[in-house]
C-alpha positions in Angstrom: 0.0 0.2 0.0 1.4 3.4 -0.7 1.7 5.9 1.4 -1.3 7.9 -0.4 -3.2 4.6 0.3 -2.6 4.9 3.9 -3.7 8.2 4.0 -6.5 7.8 2.3 -7.9 5.0 4.6 -7.9 7.6 7.5 -10.1 10.2 5.8 -12.3 12.5 8.0 -14.1 14.9 5.4 -15.5 17.0 8.6 -12.2 17.7 9.5 -10.6 18.0 6.2 -13.1 20.9 5.6 -12.2 22.3 9.9 -8.4 22.4 8.3 -9.5 24.2 5.5 -10.8 26.9 7.0 -7.9 28.0 9.3 -5.1 27.3 6.1 -7.3 29.5 3.3 -3.9 29.7 1.2 -4.3 25.7 0.4 -7.2 24.4 -1.5 -10.1 22.7 -0.4 -8.9 20.0 -2.6 -5.9 19.2 -1.6 -6.5 18.0 2.0 -7.3 14.8 2.8 -8.8 15.3 6.9 -6.1 13.1 8.5 -5.9 14.4 11.7 -2.6 15.3 13.8 -2.3 12.0 16.1 -3.1 9.9 13.0 0.1 11.3 11.4 2.9 11.1 13.7 1.5 7.2 14.7 1.7 6.7 11.1 5.4 8.8 10.8 6.3 6.5 13.9 5.6 3.5 12.1 7.2 4.6 8.3 10.4 6.4 9.9 13.6 4.4 8.8 12.1 2.6 6.4 12.6 2.1 2.1 9.0 3.7 1.6 10.0 6.5 4.2 12.9 7.3 2.3 11.2 7.3 -1.3 8.2 9.3 0.6 10.7 12.2 1.4 12.4 11.9 -1.7 9.6 12.8 -3.6 8.7 16.1 -3.5 6.2 18.2 -4.0 3.5 16.5 -2.8 0.2 17.0 -3.9 -1.7 17.2 -0.9 -1.8 19.1 2.5 -1.8 15.8 4.2 1.1 14.4 2.6 3.0 17.2 4.0 2.4 17.1 7.5 3.7 13.5 7.4 6.9 14.5 5.7 7.5 16.9 8.6 6.7 14.8 11.2 8.7 11.7 9.7 11.8 15.1 9.3 10.7 15.7 13.2 12.2 11.8 13.7 15.8 12.2 12.2 18.4 11.7 15.3 21.3 12.8 13.2 21.5 16.5 13.1 23.3 16.7 9.7 21.0 14.7 8.1 17.9 15.8 9.2 18.3 19.5 8.4 19.4 18.2 5.0 16.2 17.2 4.5 15.1 20.6 5.8 16.7 22.8 3.5 14.7 20.0 1.1 11.6 20.4 2.1 11.6 23.9 2.9 11.2 25.1 -0.4 7.7 23.4 -0.7 6.5 24.3 1.9 3.6 26.4 1.6 1.6 27.0 4.8 1.9 28.0 7.9 0.5 24.5 9.9 3.3 22.5 7.8 5.9 25.3 8.3 5.2 25.5 12.6 5.4 21.6 13.0 8.6 21.0 11.3 10.5 21.2 14.5 12.9 18.2 15.1 14.3 17.9 18.7 17.7 17.3 16.9 18.0 20.5 16.5 19.4 21.0 20.0 22.2 19.3 19.8 24.2 22.0 17.7 23.2 25.2 18.2 25.5 27.2 16.7 25.2 25.5 13.0 21.5 26.5 14.0 21.6 29.9 14.7 23.7 30.4 11.6 21.0 28.7 9.5 18.3 30.5 10.8 19.8 33.4 10.1 20.1 32.5 6.8 16.5 31.3 6.5 15.2 34.2 7.6 18.1 36.6 5.1 16.2 33.9 2.1 13.2 36.5 2.0 10.8 33.4 1.5 7.6 33.7 3.3 7.6 30.3 4.9 11.3 30.2 5.5 11.4 33.4 7.3 8.9 32.0 9.4 10.9 29.4 9.8 14.1 30.8 10.5 12.1 32.9 13.3 10.5 29.9 14.9 13.9 28.5 15.1 15.0 31.4 17.1 11.9 31.4 18.9 12.2 27.5 20.3 15.6 27.4 20.6 17.2 30.7 21.9 15.1 32.7 24.0 16.4 30.6 27.3 19.8 29.7 28.7 21.1 30.3 24.7 19.3 33.7 24.8 21.5 36.2 22.9 20.0 40.0 22.1 21.6 39.7 18.6 18.8 36.9 17.7 16.1 39.5 19.3 17.9 42.3 16.9 17.4 39.6 14.2 13.8 39.0 14.1 13.2 43.3 15.0 15.0 44.0 11.3 12.6 41.7 10.0 10.3 43.9 7.2 7.5 42.1 5.3 4.0 43.1 3.9 3.4 39.2 4.7 0.4 38.0 6.9 2.4 34.9 8.1 6.1 36.3 8.8 4.3 39.1 10.7 2.7 37.0 12.8 5.7 34.5 13.6 7.9 37.9 14.7 4.5 39.2 16.7 4.7 35.4 18.3 8.9 35.6 18.9 8.2 39.1 21.0 5.5 38.1 22.8 7.4 35.1 23.9 10.7 36.8 24.8 8.7 39.1 26.1 7.6 36.4 28.6 11.8 34.9 29.1 13.6 38.1 28.7 11.9 40.8 29.8 14.8 43.1 30.8 16.4 42.3 27.3 13.5 42.7 25.1 11.2 44.9 26.3 13.5 48.1 25.2 12.6 47.1 21.9 8.5 47.8 22.5 9.6 50.7 24.4 11.7 52.7 21.2 9.4 51.2 18.4 12.2 49.2 17.0 9.4 47.1 15.3 7.4 47.4 12.6 4.0 48.7 13.2 1.5 45.8 13.0 3.9 44.0 15.0 4.9 46.0 17.4 0.8 45.8 18.5 0.1 42.6 17.7 3.3 41.5 20.0 1.4 43.4 22.7 -2.0 42.1 22.1 -0.9 37.9 22.6 1.4 39.4 25.4 -1.7 40.8 27.1 -3.1 37.8 26.7 -0.5 35.5 28.0 -0.4 34.0 31.0 3.5 34.5 31.9 3.3 38.0 31.6 2.6 39.2 34.9 -0.2 42.0 35.4 2.1 45.2 35.6 3.8 43.8 32.7 0.6 43.7 30.9 -0.6 47.5 32.3 2.8 48.8 31.1 2.6 47.8 27.4 -0.8 48.7 27.0 0.7 52.2 27.6 3.1 51.5 24.5 0.5 50.6 22.1 0.8 52.2 18.3 
């Protein structure tokens, strides 16, 4: 049975309709409607097999669910070098925020210096989902013990008309305010971000449970 046949066996039309509403830039006919737990289970079953290798080598995929499965298979890769190569191959074909955000390999934590350099390259690419992915990697891996102000500065410099890039930038700074308040609140105070990103970051921070009431009140005074 082919991978596509296995996916079609798990079709849920109602779920496909629901997904299509959340991801409007992908046509409804391209959603099979496989739920995330089932995709992850299939990725676990296929990982390391010849079938998975063949599937990963056949790009582009037609269906959203195939791209989701592709991301979950990459996430299971244990070799940093091989995983990075798979990500580099796949990223040009990522065409929506959901697949972009699901692509988040745990093995990336094993080589932070190389990952940071790659994140900068993805951000500099100017390609919507590569920029979003690079920003997401800085948010996931570099806002705790490995934080450096240069990463926040990199995200602050992103200028784009793309909604999905700007939303990730706002998400980054909302998370940065929760984890690195003293270092990152000056970006808001000094108006270093594009206006939309600035206001959205404040909105997401105000909605966050990780920001104190006092911090929220202060951020509200900085809205543009």
